[in-house]
PAVEX-218017 format. One record per residue (C-alpha): residue number from 1; residue in three letters; x, y negated, z negated. Coordinates in steps of 0.2 Angstrom, whole numbers, plus 5000, padded with zeros to 4 digits. Last residue first. Example, Ala and Ser with C-alpha at 12.3 -4.5 7.8 and 13.67 -1.06 7.14 Angstrom:
2
2;Ser;5068;5005;4964
1;Ala;5062;5022;4961
***
This chain:
198
198;Asn;4950;4846;4929
197;Asn;4960;4862;4923
196;Lys;4963;4873;4938
195;Ile;4959;4891;4937
194;Phe;4973;4901;4945
193;Val;4978;4912;4930
192;Asn;4961;4912;4923
191;Asn;4964;4930;4915
190;Leu;4961;4937;4932
189;Pro;4965;4955;4928
188;Tyr;4980;4963;4937
187;Asn;4981;4982;4934
186;Val;4965;4987;4943
185;Leu;4965;4973;4956
184;Ile;4964;4984;4971
183;Lys;4978;4985;4984
182;Lys;4974;4990;5002
181;Ser;4975;4973;5009
180;Lys;4975;4973;5028
179;Lys;4956;4970;5029
178;Ile;4957;4956;5015
177;Leu;4970;4947;5025
176;Asn;4961;4948;5041
175;Ser;4945;4941;5033
174;Val;4955;4927;5025
173;Ala;4963;4922;5041
172;Gln;4946;4923;5049
171;Tyr;4938;4911;5036
170;Ser;4952;4899;5040
169;Arg;4968;4895;5029
168;Val;4978;4879;5032
167;Pro;4963;4867;5032
166;Lys;4971;4854;5020
165;Ser;4963;4854;5003
164;Glu;4980;4851;4994
163;His;4987;4867;5002
162;Phe;4987;4880;4987
161;Tyr;4972;4876;4977
160;Glu;4960;4867;4989
159;Asn;4965;4878;5004
158;Val;4963;4894;4994
157;Ala;4946;4888;4988
156;Glu;4940;4883;5005
155;Ala;4946;4900;5012
154;Ile;4937;4909;4998
153;Lys;4921;4899;5002
152;Thr;4922;4903;5020
151;Leu;4925;4921;5017
150;Asp;4910;4924;5007
149;Val;4912;4942;5003
148;Ala;4896;4952;5006
147;Gly;4883;4952;4991
146;Arg;4868;4948;5002
145;Val;4872;4954;5020
144;Thr;4873;4940;5032
143;Lys;4861;4931;5043
142;Tyr;4868;4914;5042
141;Lys;4862;4898;5032
140;Ser;4867;4907;5016
139;Asp;4863;4899;4999
138;Glu;4847;4909;4997
137;Ser;4855;4925;5002
136;Asn;4869;4924;4990
135;Ile;4885;4928;4998
134;Arg;4899;4934;4986
133;Phe;4913;4922;4980
132;Glu;4905;4919;4962
131;Pro;4903;4938;4960
130;Ser;4923;4940;4960
129;Val;4930;4955;4970
128;Ser;4935;4944;4985
127;Leu;4942;4930;4973
126;Ala;4955;4942;4966
125;Thr;4961;4948;4983
124;Val;4962;4930;4989
123;Tyr;4972;4925;4974
122;Trp;4983;4939;4975
121;Arg;4987;4935;4993
120;Glu;4989;4917;4989
119;Ala;5001;4921;4975
118;Asp;5011;4933;4986
117;Ser;5013;4918;4999
116;Trp;5004;4919;5015
115;Leu;5015;4912;5029
114;Thr;5011;4895;5036
113;Gln;5012;4894;5055
112;Gly;5023;4881;5064
111;Lys;5026;4893;5079
110;Ser;5044;4896;5072
109;Val;5036;4901;5056
108;Ala;5026;4914;5064
107;Gly;5041;4921;5074
106;Lys;5051;4922;5059
105;Arg;5037;4932;5050
104;Gly;5036;4944;5066
103;Leu;5054;4946;5066
102;Ile;5055;4952;5048
101;Ser;5040;4963;5051
100;Cys;5048;4971;5066
99;Asn;5064;4973;5056
98;Glu;5055;4982;5042
97;Leu;5047;4994;5055
96;Ser;5064;4998;5063
95;Leu;5071;5002;5046
94;Val;5056;5013;5042
93;Asn;5059;5022;5059
92;Tyr;5077;5024;5056
91;Lys;5074;5032;5039
90;His;5061;5044;5047
89;Glu;5073;5049;5060
88;Arg;5086;5053;5047
87;Gly;5074;5063;5037
86;Leu;5069;5072;5052
85;Lys;5086;5078;5055
84;Glu;5089;5083;5037
83;Leu;5073;5093;5037
82;Glu;5077;5101;5053
81;Gly;5094;5107;5046
80;Arg;5087;5113;5030
79;Thr;5073;5123;5038
78;Leu;5055;5117;5036
77;Leu;5041;5125;5027
76;Gly;5053;5129;5013
75;Glu;5059;5146;5008
74;Tyr;5060;5152;4990
73;Thr;5076;5156;4980
72;Gly;5088;5142;4984
71;Asn;5074;5129;4985
70;Gly;5060;5125;4997
69;Ser;5062;5110;5009
68;Leu;5045;5106;5014
67;Ala;5036;5111;4998
66;Cys;5050;5103;4988
65;Tyr;5048;5086;4998
64;Val;5029;5086;4996
63;Ile;5031;5089;4977
62;Ser;5044;5075;4976
61;Ser;5032;5063;4985
60;Ala;5018;5067;4972
59;Leu;5031;5064;4958
58;Gln;5034;5046;4965
57;Glu;5016;5043;4967
56;Gly;5011;5048;4950
55;Val;5004;5065;4944
54;Asp;4987;5073;4941
53;Phe;4991;5088;4952
52;Met;4977;5086;4965
51;Lys;4976;5068;4962
50;Gly;4994;5064;4966
49;Val;4993;5076;4980
48;Ser;4979;5066;4988
47;Tyr;4982;5075;5005
46;Glu;4984;5059;5015
45;Arg;4993;5050;5000
44;Ala;5006;5064;4998
43;Ile;5008;5065;5016
42;Asp;5012;5046;5018
41;Arg;5024;5047;5003
40;Lys;5033;5061;5012
39;Thr;5034;5051;5028
38;Met;5023;5055;5043
37;Gly;5032;5055;5059
36;Asn;5025;5070;5069
35;Arg;5038;5082;5061
34;Tyr;5032;5077;5044
33;Asp;5013;5080;5049
32;Asp;5019;5097;5057
31;Ala;5027;5102;5040
30;Ile;5011;5096;5031
29;Gly;5001;5109;5041
28;Pro;5006;5122;5028
27;Tyr;4992;5114;5017
26;Arg;4985;5125;5003
25;Ala;4999;5138;5002
24;Gln;5013;5125;5003
23;Leu;5004;5114;4990
22;Glu;5003;5129;4978
21;Lys;5022;5132;4981
20;Trp;5026;5114;4977
19;Phe;5017;5113;4960
18;Lys;5028;5119;4947
17;Ser;5044;5113;4957
16;Ala;5038;5095;4956
15;Thr;5038;5096;4937
14;Arg;5056;5102;4936
13;Ala;5062;5090;4949
12;Ile;5053;5075;4940
11;Gln;5062;5080;4924
10;Lys;5079;5081;4933
9;Ser;5076;5064;4940
8;Lys;5072;5057;4923
7;Ser;5087;5065;4915
6;Ser;5098;5057;4929
5;Gln;5090;5040;4926
4;Asn;5093;5041;4908
3;Asn;5111;5047;4910
2;Arg;5114;5032;4922
1;Met;5108;5019;4909
***
């Protein structure tokens, strides 16, 4: 197992080294982005490095790292010392964000709130792209855009399926979840997973 991971890491490094000099030339400002708190993954996403070189997210982050660090022969955008210092700061900031998230969840539970389960999140995302949960102008008593997500209908469906029809999720809670959600159901087709048999 360890040899397989090692060979995969070496393959990623070789592929990344093909592209990092081009990234340095195109976007030398990524060094300032890294100094200002963006992670390698954030930079890869911001500059669409994956699309630029037709690679996955892990490799895109490696390309950013190579552009920042260089190698023994070519100079990186940051010195080795600066890169190490910033890396430690980034790690601390990520841990701090994780701690904030944990504390926020504990606080919500202590207030008697029900946290969203992964299944609920997935269900809301699936329903939000379903034509059945879009507003039809004839059905709507409100002035809304035809085809917009029917938040009330989704909240009712979630409450029925997950909470025995108790009003746990409101249209506002569904709206907030959809706004926060950045994942798109590309790899997870519905396949009637959550459809109840009557």
